[in-house]
ROKE-477760 format. One record per atom (N, C-alpha, C): atom name; residue in three letters; x, y, z; residue number from 1. Coordinates in nm, 2 decimals, padded with zeros to 4 digits. Example, Ala and Ser with C-alpha at 12.3 -4.5 7.8 and 13.67 -1.06 7.14 Angstrom:
! residues 2
[pt 'N' 'ALA' [01.32 -00.57 00.78] 1]
[pt 'CA' 'ALA' [01.23 -00.45 00.78] 1]
[pt 'C' 'ALA' [01.32 -00.33 00.78] 1]
[pt 'N' 'SER' [01.28 -00.22 00.71] 2]
[pt 'CA' 'SER' [01.37 -00.11 00.71] 2]
[pt 'C' 'SER' [01.29 00.00 00.79] 2]
END
This chain:
! residues 140
[pt 'N' 'MET' [00.07 -00.13 00.00] 1]
[pt 'CA' 'MET' [00.00 -00.01 00.00] 1]
[pt 'C' 'MET' [00.10 00.12 -00.01] 1]
[pt 'N' 'ALA' [00.03 00.21 -00.08] 2]
[pt 'CA' 'ALA' [00.13 00.33 -00.08] 2]
[pt 'C' 'ALA' [00.10 00.43 00.03] 2]
[pt 'N' 'LEU' [00.19 00.53 00.04] 3]
[pt 'CA' 'LEU' [00.18 00.61 00.18] 3]
[pt 'C' 'LEU' [00.06 00.71 00.13] 3]
[pt 'N' 'SER' [-00.04 00.76 00.22] 4]
[pt 'CA' 'SER' [-00.13 00.85 00.19] 4]
[pt 'C' 'SER' [-00.11 00.96 00.29] 4]
[pt 'N' 'PHE' [-00.14 01.09 00.26] 5]
[pt 'CA' 'PHE' [-00.13 01.18 00.36] 5]
[pt 'C' 'PHE' [-00.24 01.26 00.37] 5]
[pt 'N' 'ASP' [-00.31 01.31 00.50] 6]
[pt 'CA' 'ASP' [-00.40 01.40 00.53] 6]
[pt 'C' 'ASP' [-00.39 01.51 00.44] 6]
[pt 'N' 'THR' [-00.48 01.57 00.39] 7]
[pt 'CA' 'THR' [-00.48 01.71 00.33] 7]
[pt 'C' 'THR' [-00.42 01.81 00.36] 7]
[pt 'N' 'THR' [-00.44 01.83 00.51] 8]
[pt 'CA' 'THR' [-00.35 01.94 00.55] 8]
[pt 'C' 'THR' [-00.21 01.94 00.56] 8]
[pt 'N' 'LEU' [-00.18 01.82 00.58] 9]
[pt 'CA' 'LEU' [-00.05 01.77 00.57] 9]
[pt 'C' 'LEU' [00.03 01.79 00.42] 9]
[pt 'N' 'ARG' [-00.07 01.76 00.32] 10]
[pt 'CA' 'ARG' [-00.02 01.76 00.19] 10]
[pt 'C' 'ARG' [00.01 01.91 00.14] 10]
[pt 'N' 'ASN' [-00.10 02.00 00.19] 11]
[pt 'CA' 'ASN' [-00.07 02.14 00.19] 11]
[pt 'C' 'ASN' [00.04 02.20 00.24] 11]
[pt 'N' 'ASN' [00.05 02.16 00.35] 12]
[pt 'CA' 'ASN' [00.18 02.24 00.44] 12]
[pt 'C' 'ASN' [00.30 02.18 00.35] 12]
[pt 'N' 'ARG' [00.29 02.04 00.31] 13]
[pt 'CA' 'ARG' [00.43 02.01 00.26] 13]
[pt 'C' 'ARG' [00.42 02.10 00.11] 13]
[pt 'N' 'ALA' [00.34 02.11 00.04] 14]
[pt 'CA' 'ALA' [00.33 02.21 -00.08] 14]
[pt 'C' 'ALA' [00.37 02.36 -00.04] 14]
[pt 'N' 'ASP' [00.32 02.41 00.06] 15]
[pt 'CA' 'ASP' [00.33 02.53 00.11] 15]
[pt 'C' 'ASP' [00.51 02.55 00.13] 15]
[pt 'N' 'GLU' [00.54 02.45 00.20] 16]
[pt 'CA' 'GLU' [00.68 02.45 00.21] 16]
[pt 'C' 'GLU' [00.78 02.48 00.11] 16]
[pt 'N' 'ILE' [00.74 02.44 -00.01] 17]
[pt 'CA' 'ILE' [00.82 02.44 -00.14] 17]
[pt 'C' 'ILE' [00.81 02.58 -00.18] 17]
[pt 'N' 'THR' [00.71 02.64 -00.16] 18]
[pt 'CA' 'THR' [00.69 02.78 -00.18] 18]
[pt 'C' 'THR' [00.79 02.87 -00.11] 18]
[pt 'N' 'ALA' [00.77 02.84 00.02] 19]
[pt 'CA' 'ALA' [00.86 02.92 00.12] 19]
[pt 'C' 'ALA' [01.01 02.90 00.11] 19]
[pt 'N' 'SER' [01.07 02.79 00.06] 20]
[pt 'CA' 'SER' [01.20 02.75 00.04] 20]
[pt 'C' 'SER' [01.23 02.83 -00.09] 20]
[pt 'N' 'ALA' [01.14 02.84 -00.19] 21]
[pt 'CA' 'ALA' [01.17 02.89 -00.30] 21]
[pt 'C' 'ALA' [01.20 03.04 -00.30] 21]
[pt 'N' 'GLY' [01.14 03.11 -00.22] 22]
[pt 'CA' 'GLY' [01.17 03.24 -00.19] 22]
[pt 'C' 'GLY' [01.13 03.31 -00.30] 22]
[pt 'N' 'THR' [01.16 03.44 -00.31] 23]
[pt 'CA' 'THR' [01.10 03.54 -00.40] 23]
[pt 'C' 'THR' [01.17 03.52 -00.53] 23]
[pt 'N' 'SER' [01.12 03.54 -00.62] 24]
[pt 'CA' 'SER' [01.17 03.52 -00.78] 24]
[pt 'C' 'SER' [01.28 03.40 -00.80] 24]
[pt 'N' 'ALA' [01.23 03.29 -00.75] 25]
[pt 'CA' 'ALA' [01.29 03.17 -00.77] 25]
[pt 'C' 'ALA' [01.32 03.15 -00.91] 25]
[pt 'N' 'VAL' [01.41 03.08 -00.96] 26]
[pt 'CA' 'VAL' [01.43 03.05 -01.11] 26]
[pt 'C' 'VAL' [01.43 02.89 -01.15] 26]
[pt 'N' 'LEU' [01.36 02.87 -01.26] 27]
[pt 'CA' 'LEU' [01.33 02.72 -01.28] 27]
[pt 'C' 'LEU' [01.45 02.72 -01.41] 27]
[pt 'N' 'ARG' [01.54 02.60 -01.39] 28]
[pt 'CA' 'ARG' [01.65 02.57 -01.47] 28]
[pt 'C' 'ARG' [01.64 02.44 -01.53] 28]
[pt 'N' 'ILE' [01.65 02.44 -01.67] 29]
[pt 'CA' 'ILE' [01.63 02.32 -01.76] 29]
[pt 'C' 'ILE' [01.75 02.29 -01.81] 29]
[pt 'N' 'TYR' [01.79 02.16 -01.79] 30]
[pt 'CA' 'TYR' [01.93 02.10 -01.81] 30]
[pt 'C' 'TYR' [01.92 02.00 -01.92] 30]
[pt 'N' 'SER' [02.02 01.95 -01.97] 31]
[pt 'CA' 'SER' [02.03 01.84 -02.07] 31]
[pt 'C' 'SER' [02.13 01.76 -01.98] 31]
[pt 'N' 'GLY' [02.16 01.61 -02.01] 32]
[pt 'CA' 'GLY' [02.23 01.54 -01.96] 32]
[pt 'C' 'GLY' [02.19 01.44 -01.83] 32]
[pt 'N' 'THR' [02.24 01.36 -01.78] 33]
[pt 'CA' 'THR' [02.18 01.28 -01.68] 33]
[pt 'C' 'THR' [02.18 01.38 -01.55] 33]
[pt 'N' 'ALA' [02.03 01.36 -01.50] 34]
[pt 'CA' 'ALA' [02.02 01.43 -01.36] 34]
[pt 'C' 'ALA' [02.12 01.36 -01.25] 34]
[pt 'N' 'PRO' [02.17 01.46 -01.18] 35]
[pt 'CA' 'PRO' [02.23 01.42 -01.03] 35]
[pt 'C' 'PRO' [02.16 01.32 -00.96] 35]
[pt 'N' 'ALA' [02.22 01.25 -00.89] 36]
[pt 'CA' 'ALA' [02.13 01.14 -00.80] 36]
[pt 'C' 'ALA' [02.03 01.22 -00.69] 36]
[pt 'N' 'ASN' [02.05 01.33 -00.67] 37]
[pt 'CA' 'ASN' [01.93 01.41 -00.62] 37]
[pt 'C' 'ASN' [01.94 01.55 -00.60] 37]
[pt 'N' 'VAL' [01.86 01.63 -00.56] 38]
[pt 'CA' 'VAL' [01.88 01.76 -00.57] 38]
[pt 'C' 'VAL' [01.96 01.82 -00.51] 38]
[pt 'N' 'GLY' [02.04 01.77 -00.39] 39]
[pt 'CA' 'GLY' [02.14 01.82 -00.32] 39]
[pt 'C' 'GLY' [02.28 01.81 -00.37] 39]
[pt 'N' 'THR' [02.27 01.73 -00.49] 40]
[pt 'CA' 'THR' [02.40 01.71 -00.57] 40]
[pt 'C' 'THR' [02.42 01.80 -00.69] 40]
[pt 'N' 'ALA' [02.54 01.84 -00.67] 41]
[pt 'CA' 'ALA' [02.56 01.93 -00.77] 41]
[pt 'C' 'ALA' [02.56 01.89 -00.92] 41]
[pt 'N' 'THR' [02.53 01.98 -01.02] 42]
[pt 'CA' 'THR' [02.52 01.96 -01.15] 42]
[pt 'C' 'THR' [02.69 01.94 -01.20] 42]
[pt 'N' 'GLY' [02.69 01.84 -01.29] 43]
[pt 'CA' 'GLY' [02.83 01.80 -01.31] 43]
[pt 'C' 'GLY' [02.87 01.84 -01.46] 43]
[pt 'N' 'GLY' [02.99 01.79 -01.51] 44]
[pt 'CA' 'GLY' [03.04 01.83 -01.65] 44]
[pt 'C' 'GLY' [02.95 01.78 -01.75] 44]
[pt 'N' 'GLY' [02.87 01.67 -01.74] 45]
[pt 'CA' 'GLY' [02.79 01.62 -01.84] 45]
[pt 'C' 'GLY' [02.65 01.69 -01.86] 45]
[pt 'N' 'ASN' [02.64 01.81 -01.77] 46]
[pt 'CA' 'ASN' [02.50 01.85 -01.76] 46]
[pt 'C' 'ASN' [02.51 02.03 -01.83] 46]
[pt 'N' 'THR' [02.43 02.04 -01.92] 47]
[pt 'CA' 'THR' [02.44 02.18 -01.99] 47]
[pt 'C' 'THR' [02.30 02.24 -01.94] 47]
[pt 'N' 'LEU' [02.33 02.39 -01.89] 48]
[pt 'CA' 'LEU' [02.21 02.47 -01.87] 48]
[pt 'C' 'LEU' [02.15 02.51 -02.01] 48]
[pt 'N' 'LEU' [02.02 02.47 -02.03] 49]
[pt 'CA' 'LEU' [01.97 02.51 -02.15] 49]
[pt 'C' 'LEU' [01.90 02.63 -02.13] 49]
[pt 'N' 'ALA' [01.82 02.66 -02.03] 50]
[pt 'CA' 'ALA' [01.72 02.76 -02.05] 50]
[pt 'C' 'ALA' [01.71 02.80 -01.88] 50]
[pt 'N' 'GLU' [01.69 02.93 -01.84] 51]
[pt 'CA' 'GLU' [01.67 02.97 -01.69] 51]
[pt 'C' 'GLU' [01.51 03.06 -01.73] 51]
[pt 'N' 'LEU' [01.43 03.01 -01.65] 52]
[pt 'CA' 'LEU' [01.30 03.10 -01.64] 52]
[pt 'C' 'LEU' [01.28 03.15 -01.51] 52]
[pt 'N' 'THR' [01.22 03.26 -01.49] 53]
[pt 'CA' 'THR' [01.18 03.33 -01.34] 53]
[pt 'C' 'THR' [01.04 03.29 -01.33] 53]
[pt 'N' 'CYS' [01.03 03.25 -01.19] 54]
[pt 'CA' 'CYS' [00.90 03.21 -01.14] 54]
[pt 'C' 'CYS' [00.84 03.34 -01.10] 54]
[pt 'N' 'GLY' [00.70 03.34 -01.12] 55]
[pt 'CA' 'GLY' [00.63 03.46 -01.06] 55]
[pt 'C' 'GLY' [00.61 03.48 -00.94] 55]
[pt 'N' 'THR' [00.60 03.61 -00.90] 56]
[pt 'CA' 'THR' [00.55 03.64 -00.76] 56]
[pt 'C' 'THR' [00.43 03.69 -00.73] 56]
[pt 'N' 'ALA' [00.32 03.67 -00.81] 57]
[pt 'CA' 'ALA' [00.19 03.74 -00.79] 57]
[pt 'C' 'ALA' [00.11 03.72 -00.68] 57]
[pt 'N' 'LEU' [00.12 03.60 -00.63] 58]
[pt 'CA' 'LEU' [00.03 03.57 -00.51] 58]
[pt 'C' 'LEU' [00.12 03.53 -00.40] 58]
[pt 'N' 'ALA' [00.24 03.46 -00.43] 59]
[pt 'CA' 'ALA' [00.34 03.44 -00.30] 59]
[pt 'C' 'ALA' [00.48 03.42 -00.38] 59]
[pt 'N' 'PRO' [00.56 03.38 -00.31] 60]
[pt 'CA' 'PRO' [00.70 03.38 -00.37] 60]
[pt 'C' 'PRO' [00.69 03.33 -00.49] 60]
[pt 'N' 'ALA' [00.67 03.21 -00.52] 61]
[pt 'CA' 'ALA' [00.66 03.13 -00.65] 61]
[pt 'C' 'ALA' [00.53 03.08 -00.70] 61]
[pt 'N' 'ALA' [00.45 03.07 -00.59] 62]
[pt 'CA' 'ALA' [00.32 02.97 -00.62] 62]
[pt 'C' 'ALA' [00.22 03.01 -00.52] 62]
[pt 'N' 'SER' [00.10 02.98 -00.56] 63]
[pt 'CA' 'SER' [-00.03 03.01 -00.46] 63]
[pt 'C' 'SER' [00.01 02.90 -00.33] 63]
[pt 'N' 'THR' [-00.09 02.90 -00.27] 64]
[pt 'CA' 'THR' [-00.08 02.79 -00.14] 64]
[pt 'C' 'THR' [-00.15 02.66 -00.19] 64]
[pt 'N' 'GLY' [-00.10 02.57 -00.13] 65]
[pt 'CA' 'GLY' [-00.14 02.42 -00.17] 65]
[pt 'C' 'GLY' [-00.29 02.43 -00.17] 65]
[pt 'N' 'VAL' [-00.36 02.33 -00.24] 66]
[pt 'CA' 'VAL' [-00.50 02.32 -00.22] 66]
[pt 'C' 'VAL' [-00.51 02.18 -00.25] 66]
[pt 'N' 'GLY' [-00.56 02.11 -00.16] 67]
[pt 'CA' 'GLY' [-00.60 01.97 -00.18] 67]
[pt 'C' 'GLY' [-00.45 01.85 -00.22] 67]
[pt 'N' 'GLY' [-00.35 01.93 -00.15] 68]
[pt 'CA' 'GLY' [-00.21 01.88 -00.20] 68]
[pt 'C' 'GLY' [-00.17 01.91 -00.30] 68]
[pt 'N' 'VAL' [-00.24 02.01 -00.41] 69]
[pt 'CA' 'VAL' [-00.17 02.04 -00.53] 69]
[pt 'C' 'VAL' [-00.11 02.20 -00.53] 69]
[pt 'N' 'LEU' [00.00 02.22 -00.56] 70]
[pt 'CA' 'LEU' [00.07 02.35 -00.58] 70]
[pt 'C' 'LEU' [00.08 02.38 -00.70] 70]
[pt 'N' 'THR' [00.01 02.49 -00.75] 71]
[pt 'CA' 'THR' [00.02 02.55 -00.88] 71]
[pt 'C' 'THR' [00.11 02.64 -00.87] 71]
[pt 'N' 'LEU' [00.23 02.68 -00.95] 72]
[pt 'CA' 'LEU' [00.31 02.77 -00.97] 72]
[pt 'C' 'LEU' [00.25 02.89 -01.04] 72]
[pt 'N' 'ASN' [00.27 03.00 -01.01] 73]
[pt 'CA' 'ASN' [00.23 03.13 -01.05] 73]
[pt 'C' 'ASN' [00.29 03.15 -01.21] 73]
[pt 'N' 'ALA' [00.25 03.25 -01.27] 74]
[pt 'CA' 'ALA' [00.33 03.27 -01.39] 74]
[pt 'C' 'ALA' [00.46 03.24 -01.39] 74]
[pt 'N' 'ILE' [00.51 03.19 -01.48] 75]
[pt 'CA' 'ILE' [00.67 03.17 -01.52] 75]
[pt 'C' 'ILE' [00.71 03.25 -01.64] 75]
[pt 'N' 'THR' [00.81 03.36 -01.61] 76]
[pt 'CA' 'THR' [00.84 03.45 -01.72] 76]
[pt 'C' 'THR' [00.94 03.36 -01.84] 76]
[pt 'N' 'GLN' [00.90 03.35 -01.95] 77]
[pt 'CA' 'GLN' [00.96 03.28 -02.05] 77]
[pt 'C' 'GLN' [01.13 03.32 -02.06] 77]
[pt 'N' 'ASP' [01.20 03.22 -02.10] 78]
[pt 'CA' 'ASP' [01.35 03.25 -02.12] 78]
[pt 'C' 'ASP' [01.32 03.29 -02.30] 78]
[pt 'N' 'SER' [01.36 03.41 -02.32] 79]
[pt 'CA' 'SER' [01.34 03.48 -02.45] 79]
[pt 'C' 'SER' [01.45 03.42 -02.52] 79]
[pt 'N' 'SER' [01.56 03.38 -02.49] 80]
[pt 'CA' 'SER' [01.69 03.33 -02.54] 80]
[pt 'C' 'SER' [01.77 03.21 -02.47] 80]
[pt 'N' 'ALA' [01.73 03.11 -02.52] 81]
[pt 'CA' 'ALA' [01.80 02.98 -02.45] 81]
[pt 'C' 'ALA' [01.94 03.00 -02.45] 81]
[pt 'N' 'ASN' [02.00 02.95 -02.34] 82]
[pt 'CA' 'ASN' [02.15 02.96 -02.30] 82]
[pt 'C' 'ASN' [02.21 02.86 -02.40] 82]
[pt 'N' 'ALA' [02.16 02.77 -02.43] 83]
[pt 'CA' 'ALA' [02.24 02.65 -02.53] 83]
[pt 'C' 'ALA' [02.14 02.54 -02.60] 83]
[pt 'N' 'THR' [02.21 02.46 -02.70] 84]
[pt 'CA' 'THR' [02.11 02.37 -02.77] 84]
[pt 'C' 'THR' [02.13 02.24 -02.72] 84]
[pt 'N' 'GLY' [02.03 02.19 -02.69] 85]
[pt 'CA' 'GLY' [02.04 02.04 -02.65] 85]
[pt 'C' 'GLY' [01.89 01.98 -02.61] 85]
[pt 'N' 'THR' [01.90 01.86 -02.55] 86]
[pt 'CA' 'THR' [01.79 01.78 -02.53] 86]
[pt 'C' 'THR' [01.75 01.82 -02.35] 86]
[pt 'N' 'ALA' [01.64 01.86 -02.34] 87]
[pt 'CA' 'ALA' [01.61 01.87 -02.19] 87]
[pt 'C' 'ALA' [01.57 01.74 -02.15] 87]
[pt 'N' 'THR' [01.65 01.72 -02.02] 88]
[pt 'CA' 'THR' [01.62 01.60 -01.94] 88]
[pt 'C' 'THR' [01.59 01.61 -01.80] 88]
[pt 'N' 'PHE' [01.61 01.72 -01.74] 89]
[pt 'CA' 'PHE' [01.57 01.76 -01.61] 89]
[pt 'C' 'PHE' [01.59 01.89 -01.58] 89]
[pt 'N' 'PHE' [01.51 01.94 -01.48] 90]
[pt 'CA' 'PHE' [01.49 02.05 -01.41] 90]
[pt 'C' 'PHE' [01.52 02.09 -01.27] 90]
[pt 'N' 'ARG' [01.56 02.22 -01.27] 91]
[pt 'CA' 'ARG' [01.57 02.23 -01.09] 91]
[pt 'C' 'ARG' [01.50 02.38 -01.05] 91]
[pt 'N' 'ILE' [01.44 02.39 -00.93] 92]
[pt 'CA' 'ILE' [01.40 02.52 -00.91] 92]
[pt 'C' 'ILE' [01.48 02.54 -00.79] 92]
[pt 'N' 'ILE' [01.54 02.69 -00.82] 93]
[pt 'CA' 'ILE' [01.64 02.74 -00.75] 93]
[pt 'C' 'ILE' [01.60 02.86 -00.67] 93]
[pt 'N' 'ASN' [01.63 02.87 -00.54] 94]
[pt 'CA' 'ASN' [01.62 02.99 -00.46] 94]
[pt 'C' 'ASN' [01.70 03.10 -00.53] 94]
[pt 'N' 'SER' [01.66 03.21 -00.57] 95]
[pt 'CA' 'SER' [01.73 03.31 -00.61] 95]
[pt 'C' 'SER' [01.81 03.38 -00.53] 95]
[pt 'N' 'THR' [01.81 03.37 -00.40] 96]
[pt 'CA' 'THR' [01.86 03.45 -00.31] 96]
[pt 'C' 'THR' [01.99 03.37 -00.27] 96]
[pt 'N' 'ASN' [01.98 03.26 -00.25] 97]
[pt 'CA' 'ASN' [02.11 03.17 -00.19] 97]
[pt 'C' 'ASN' [02.16 03.07 -00.29] 97]
[pt 'N' 'GLY' [02.08 03.07 -00.42] 98]
[pt 'CA' 'GLY' [02.12 02.96 -00.55] 98]
[pt 'C' 'GLY' [02.10 02.81 -00.48] 98]
[pt 'N' 'THR' [02.03 02.77 -00.37] 99]
[pt 'CA' 'THR' [02.02 02.64 -00.34] 99]
[pt 'C' 'THR' [01.91 02.59 -00.42] 99]
[pt 'N' 'ALA' [01.94 02.45 -00.50] 100]
[pt 'CA' 'ALA' [01.85 02.39 -00.55] 100]
[pt 'C' 'ALA' [01.72 02.33 -00.45] 100]
[pt 'N' 'ILE' [01.62 02.33 -00.49] 101]
[pt 'CA' 'ILE' [01.50 02.29 -00.38] 101]
[pt 'C' 'ILE' [01.40 02.15 -00.44] 101]
[pt 'N' 'VAL' [01.41 02.16 -00.55] 102]
[pt 'CA' 'VAL' [01.33 02.06 -00.62] 102]
[pt 'C' 'VAL' [01.41 02.03 -00.76] 102]
[pt 'N' 'GLN' [01.40 01.91 -00.77] 103]
[pt 'CA' 'GLN' [01.48 01.84 -00.91] 103]
[pt 'C' 'GLN' [01.37 01.75 -00.97] 103]
[pt 'N' 'GLY' [01.34 01.75 -01.09] 104]
[pt 'CA' 'GLY' [01.24 01.63 -01.16] 104]
[pt 'C' 'GLY' [01.29 01.63 -01.30] 104]
[pt 'N' 'THR' [01.21 01.54 -01.36] 105]
[pt 'CA' 'THR' [01.25 01.50 -01.51] 105]
[pt 'C' 'THR' [01.17 01.57 -01.60] 105]
[pt 'N' 'VAL' [01.21 01.62 -01.71] 106]
[pt 'CA' 'VAL' [01.15 01.67 -01.84] 106]
[pt 'C' 'VAL' [01.12 01.59 -01.94] 106]
[pt 'N' 'THR' [01.01 01.56 -01.98] 107]
[pt 'CA' 'THR' [00.98 01.53 -02.10] 107]
[pt 'C' 'THR' [00.89 01.58 -02.20] 107]
[pt 'N' 'ALA' [00.86 01.55 -02.32] 108]
[pt 'CA' 'ALA' [00.78 01.61 -02.41] 108]
[pt 'C' 'ALA' [00.63 01.57 -02.37] 108]
[pt 'N' 'THR' [00.53 01.64 -02.44] 109]
[pt 'CA' 'THR' [00.41 01.61 -02.40] 109]
[pt 'C' 'THR' [00.40 01.45 -02.44] 109]
[pt 'N' 'GLY' [00.31 01.41 -02.35] 110]
[pt 'CA' 'GLY' [00.29 01.25 -02.35] 110]
[pt 'C' 'GLY' [00.39 01.16 -02.30] 110]
[pt 'N' 'GLY' [00.50 01.23 -02.24] 111]
[pt 'CA' 'GLY' [00.60 01.15 -02.19] 111]
[pt 'C' 'GLY' [00.59 01.14 -02.04] 111]
[pt 'N' 'GLY' [00.50 01.17 -01.96] 112]
[pt 'CA' 'GLY' [00.48 01.17 -01.81] 112]
[pt 'C' 'GLY' [00.59 01.19 -01.73] 112]
[pt 'N' 'GLY' [00.67 01.32 -01.77] 113]
[pt 'CA' 'GLY' [00.76 01.34 -01.68] 113]
[pt 'C' 'GLY' [00.70 01.45 -01.57] 113]
[pt 'N' 'ASP' [00.79 01.48 -01.47] 114]
[pt 'CA' 'ASP' [00.73 01.58 -01.38] 114]
[pt 'C' 'ASP' [00.71 01.72 -01.43] 114]
[pt 'N' 'LEU' [00.79 01.77 -01.55] 115]
[pt 'CA' 'LEU' [00.76 01.89 -01.62] 115]
[pt 'C' 'LEU' [00.76 01.85 -01.76] 115]
[pt 'N' 'THR' [00.65 01.88 -01.83] 116]
[pt 'CA' 'THR' [00.60 01.85 -01.97] 116]
[pt 'C' 'THR' [00.63 01.97 -02.05] 116]
[pt 'N' 'LEU' [00.73 01.95 -02.16] 117]
[pt 'CA' 'LEU' [00.75 02.05 -02.25] 117]
[pt 'C' 'LEU' [00.67 02.02 -02.40] 117]
[pt 'N' 'ASN' [00.64 02.11 -02.49] 118]
[pt 'CA' 'ASN' [00.59 02.07 -02.60] 118]
[pt 'C' 'ASN' [00.70 02.02 -02.67] 118]
[pt 'N' 'THR' [00.84 02.05 -02.64] 119]
[pt 'CA' 'THR' [00.95 01.95 -02.69] 119]
[pt 'C' 'THR' [01.07 01.97 -02.61] 119]
[pt 'N' 'THR' [01.12 01.87 -02.61] 120]
[pt 'CA' 'THR' [01.23 01.85 -02.53] 120]
[pt 'C' 'THR' [01.38 01.89 -02.60] 120]
[pt 'N' 'SER' [01.37 01.93 -02.72] 121]
[pt 'CA' 'SER' [01.46 02.00 -02.82] 121]
[pt 'C' 'SER' [01.47 02.13 -02.82] 121]
[pt 'N' 'ILE' [01.58 02.21 -02.72] 122]
[pt 'CA' 'ILE' [01.60 02.33 -02.71] 122]
[pt 'C' 'ILE' [01.71 02.39 -02.80] 122]
[pt 'N' 'SER' [01.66 02.49 -02.86] 123]
[pt 'CA' 'SER' [01.78 02.54 -02.95] 123]
[pt 'C' 'SER' [01.86 02.70 -02.87] 123]
[pt 'N' 'SER' [01.97 02.70 -02.90] 124]
[pt 'CA' 'SER' [02.04 02.83 -02.84] 124]
[pt 'C' 'SER' [01.95 02.97 -02.91] 124]
[pt 'N' 'GLY' [01.92 03.05 -02.82] 125]
[pt 'CA' 'GLY' [01.88 03.19 -02.86] 125]
[pt 'C' 'GLY' [01.72 03.17 -02.88] 125]
[pt 'N' 'ALA' [01.67 03.04 -02.89] 126]
[pt 'CA' 'ALA' [01.50 03.04 -02.89] 126]
[pt 'C' 'ALA' [01.44 03.08 -02.77] 126]
[pt 'N' 'ALA' [01.31 03.09 -02.78] 127]
[pt 'CA' 'ALA' [01.23 03.13 -02.66] 127]
[pt 'C' 'ALA' [01.19 02.97 -02.60] 127]
[pt 'N' 'VAL' [01.20 02.99 -02.47] 128]
[pt 'CA' 'VAL' [01.15 02.87 -02.40] 128]
[pt 'C' 'VAL' [01.06 02.90 -02.29] 128]
[pt 'N' 'SER' [00.91 02.86 -02.31] 129]
[pt 'CA' 'SER' [00.80 02.89 -02.20] 129]
[pt 'C' 'SER' [00.75 02.79 -02.14] 129]
[pt 'N' 'ILE' [00.69 02.80 -02.03] 130]
[pt 'CA' 'ILE' [00.61 02.70 -01.97] 130]
[pt 'C' 'ILE' [00.48 02.78 -01.95] 130]
[pt 'N' 'THR' [00.35 02.71 -01.99] 131]
[pt 'CA' 'THR' [00.23 02.76 -01.97] 131]
[pt 'C' 'THR' [00.18 02.73 -01.83] 131]
[pt 'N' 'SER' [00.21 02.62 -01.77] 132]
[pt 'CA' 'SER' [00.15 02.56 -01.64] 132]
[pt 'C' 'SER' [00.24 02.47 -01.59] 132]
[pt 'N' 'PHE' [00.26 02.45 -01.46] 133]
[pt 'CA' 'PHE' [00.33 02.39 -01.39] 133]
[pt 'C' 'PHE' [00.28 02.35 -01.23] 133]
[pt 'N' 'VAL' [00.25 02.25 -01.21] 134]
[pt 'CA' 'VAL' [00.20 02.20 -01.07] 134]
[pt 'C' 'VAL' [00.27 02.08 -01.01] 134]
[pt 'N' 'ILE' [00.25 02.09 -00.89] 135]
[pt 'CA' 'ILE' [00.34 01.99 -00.82] 135]
[pt 'C' 'ILE' [00.24 01.94 -00.71] 135]
[pt 'N' 'THR' [00.23 01.78 -00.74] 136]
[pt 'CA' 'THR' [00.12 01.69 -00.65] 136]
[pt 'C' 'THR' [00.19 01.66 -00.54] 136]
[pt 'N' 'GLU' [00.15 01.66 -00.41] 137]
[pt 'CA' 'GLU' [00.20 01.62 -00.30] 137]
[pt 'C' 'GLU' [00.11 01.49 -00.24] 137]
[pt 'N' 'GLY' [00.20 01.41 -00.20] 138]
[pt 'CA' 'GLY' [00.16 01.29 -00.12] 138]
[pt 'C' 'GLY' [00.03 01.22 -00.15] 138]
[pt 'N' 'ASN' [00.02 01.15 -00.27] 139]
[pt 'CA' 'ASN' [-00.11 01.10 -00.33] 139]
[pt 'C' 'ASN' [-00.24 01.19 -00.33] 139]
[pt 'N' 'ALA' [-00.22 01.31 -00.35] 140]
[pt 'CA' 'ALA' [-00.33 01.39 -00.37] 140]
[pt 'C' 'ALA' [-00.44 01.35 -00.49] 140]
END
């Protein structure tokens, strides 16, 4: 049986992501094999493809969790991608202290990743945008 959490606990866990992100957190999209966990530094096989700024309209990066689901506020597009490559993972970074707080997979539409892009092929200088991003906590 999978773990299941009370709605209040799921919302608190989701809200802690917002608190840890701080104001103007950034979402970085990388190529290469993802590090073992969010606390491990990116390495030589990883290339930063794009960096997008998370919105601050309602809270630092997201509204409060509802039903264990955290919906990030508007994410400002990267109008000019840093490099060309295939997106494989992302990190949400606290822009004040540079700490990575969330890491997940990136896939193209239909791929089932933590973050879905219309395509994982990113070209240097091209715009990269995300229309919506949600994080679901504890079997919500």
